[in-house]
C-alpha positions in Angstrom: 11.7 21.7 -1.9 14.5 23.8 -0.5 12.4 24.8 2.5 11.8 21.1 3.3 15.4 20.3 3.0 16.3 23.2 5.4 13.7 22.0 7.9 15.1 18.4 7.8 18.6 19.8 8.2 17.6 21.9 11.2 15.9 18.9 12.8 19.2 16.9 12.4 21.1 19.8 14.0 18.7 19.9 16.9 19.2 16.2 17.5 22.9 16.6 17.5 22.7 19.6 19.7 20.7 17.7 22.3 23.2 14.9 22.2 26.1 17.2 22.7 24.3 18.8 25.7 23.7 15.3 27.2 27.3 14.4 26.6 28.6 17.5 28.3 26.3 16.8 31.3 27.6 13.3 31.6 31.2 14.3 31.4 30.6 16.8 34.2 28.9 14.2 36.3 31.8 11.8 35.8 34.4 14.4 36.9 32.3 15.2 40.0 32.0 11.5 40.9 35.8 10.9 40.4 36.7 14.0 42.4 34.3 13.3 45.3 36.3 10.6 47.1 39.5 12.7 47.1 37.6 15.8 48.3 36.1 13.8 51.2 39.5 12.3 52.0 41.2 15.7 52.1 38.4 17.3 54.1 38.8 14.6 56.8 42.6 14.0 56.9 43.8 17.4 55.5 46.2 18.4 52.8 49.5 17.5 54.5 51.5 14.9 52.6 52.8 12.1 54.9 56.4 10.7 54.7 55.2 7.4 56.2 55.2 4.6 53.6 52.5 2.7 55.4 50.2 5.7 55.4 50.6 5.9 51.6 49.7 2.2 51.4 46.6 2.8 53.4 45.7 5.7 51.2 46.1 3.6 48.1 44.0 0.8 49.5 41.3 3.2 50.5 41.2 4.8 47.0 41.3 1.5 45.3 38.4 0.2 47.3 36.4 3.4 46.4 37.4 3.8 42.7 37.2 0.2 41.6 33.4 -0.1 41.8 33.0 3.6 40.8 35.0 3.1 37.6 33.2 -0.2 36.8 29.9 1.6 37.1 31.1 4.5 35.0 32.3 2.2 32.3 29.0 0.4 32.2 27.2 3.8 32.1 29.4 5.0 29.2 28.7 1.8 27.3 24.9 2.2 27.8 25.1 5.8 26.8 27.0 5.0 23.6 24.5 2.3 22.8 21.6 4.8 23.2 23.4 7.3 21.0 23.9 4.7 18.3 20.3 3.7 18.5 19.1 7.3 18.2 21.4 7.9 15.2 20.2 4.7 13.6 16.5 5.7 14.1 17.3 9.2 12.8 18.8 7.7 9.6 15.8 5.4 9.1 13.4 8.3 9.7 15.2 10.5 7.1 15.2 7.6 4.6 11.5 7.0 5.1 10.7 10.7 4.8 12.8 11.2 1.7 11.1 8.2 0.0 7.7 9.5 1.1 8.4 12.9 -0.4 9.5 11.3 -3.7 6.4 9.2 -3.8 4.1 12.1 -3.1 5.8 14.0 -5.9 5.3 11.1 -8.3 1.7 10.4 -7.4 0.6 14.0 -7.3 2.0 14.6 -10.8 0.4 11.3 -12.0 -2.9 12.3 -10.6 -2.7 15.7 -12.2 -2.2 14.0 -15.6 -5.2 11.7 -15.0 -7.4 14.6 -14.1 -6.7 16.2 -17.5 -7.8 13.1 -19.5 -10.9 13.5 -21.6 -13.8 11.1 -21.2 -16.0 9.8 -24.1 -18.5 12.6 -23.4 -15.8 15.2 -24.0 -15.4 16.4 -20.4 -12.2 16.0 -18.5 -12.0 13.8 -15.3 -11.6 17.0 -13.3 -14.7 18.5 -14.7 -16.7 15.4 -14.0 -15.5 15.3 -10.4 -16.3 19.0 -9.9 -19.8 18.6 -11.4 -20.9 15.4 -9.7 -19.0 15.0 -6.4 -19.6 18.1 -4.5 -23.0 17.4 -2.9 -24.5 19.5 -0.1 -24.8 16.7 2.4 -22.7 13.6 3.2 -25.7 11.4 2.9 -25.9 12.1 -0.8 -22.6 10.3 -1.3 -24.5 7.1 -0.4 -27.2 7.7 -3.0 -27.5 5.2 -5.9 -26.9 8.0 -8.4 -23.6 9.1 -6.9 -22.4 5.6 -6.4 -23.3 4.7 -10.0 -21.4 7.8 -11.3 -18.4 6.8 -9.1 -18.4 3.3 -10.6 -18.6 4.6 -14.1 -15.8 7.0 -13.5 -13.7 4.3 -11.9 -14.3 2.1 -14.9 -13.3 4.8 -17.4 -10.1 5.8 -15.4 -9.3 3.1 -12.9 -5.8 4.5 -12.2 -7.4 7.5 -10.4 -8.6 5.4 -7.4 -5.3 3.5 -7.3 -3.3 6.7 -7.1 -5.6 8.1 -4.4 -5.1 4.9 -2.3 -1.3 5.3 -2.6 -1.4 9.0 -1.6 -3.7 8.3 1.4 -1.3 5.6 2.6 1.7 7.9 2.4 -0.1 10.7 4.2 -1.3 8.2 6.9 2.3 7.1 7.5 3.6 10.7 7.8 0.7 11.7 10.1 1.2 8.7 12.4 4.2 10.2 14.2 4.3 13.3 16.4 7.9 14.0 15.6 8.7 17.4 14.0 10.2 16.1 10.8 7.1 13.9 10.1 4.7 16.7 10.9 6.5 19.1 8.7 6.5 16.7 5.7 2.9 15.8 6.3 1.9 19.5 6.1 4.2 19.9 3.1 2.5 17.0 1.3 -1.0 18.4 2.0 0.1 21.8 0.7 1.5 20.3 -2.4 -1.7 18.5 -3.1 -3.7 21.7 -2.9 -1.1 23.7 -4.8 -0.9 21.4 -7.8 -4.5 20.0 -7.9 -6.5 22.8 -6.3 -8.5 22.6 -3.1 -11.8 22.1 -5.0 -10.4 19.1 -6.8 -9.0 17.6 -3.6 -12.5 17.9 -2.1 -14.1 16.3 -5.1 -11.5 13.5 -5.1 -12.2 12.6 -1.5 -16.0 12.6 -2.1 -15.4 10.4 -5.1 -13.3 8.0 -3.0 -16.0 7.9 -0.3 -18.7 7.2 -2.8 -16.8 4.5 -4.7 -15.7 2.6 -1.6 -19.1 3.1 0.0 -17.6 4.1 3.3 -16.2 0.7 3.9 -12.6 1.9 4.5 -11.3 3.6 7.6 -9.8 6.7 6.0 -8.9 10.0 7.4 -10.2 12.6 5.0 -8.4 15.9 5.0 -10.2 18.3 2.6 -13.9 17.5 2.2 -16.1 19.4 4.8 -18.6 16.6 4.5 -16.1 13.9 5.6 -13.5 15.5 7.8 -15.4 14.6 11.0 -16.5 11.2 9.9 
């Protein structure tokens, strides 16, 4: 939990650091643009100050003609830059809210699934034991056999919440894995590790095989644990 919070905080710092670098670059560019007309004028007409009032008027007219469109363009650029910053900050806030909710949901559903796996069925076996014993075939084709499908239906009838929790977890993992951004990838990896740490890898494999047998392969799901289904 602490590691994940530190990773999210580091990501926020990276976003702010990039924004500060861009801001510094824009400020430098603005200063160069503002100084360029004066540098050009001085390089052509020299540094000597004139005591002729008309020459000062000509200088003012020249600078006004140059700086008016430049300042208008810079003002527009600053407004566009501020709008982009606000958009990025808004997106970052939405991403963090989504990730935090996803983490809380994963925590809830993993704990709920762990409780369901400990339930005892009428034959005296726990749900976990039934999954381990019946849903680790040697070939993916066996998951489509009548026997495995019938066992999956019976288990679903006895503990229907198990499949519902699996659907919820798969939806959350799909949402986290849909983005290539660092914060999403880190939390997706963290969620997968939490599943294996709390439930055990063997149980995760059995659950995916059970899901595949019960849905009869009709759902487009990315399986993460089962060697029989990862490339399907």
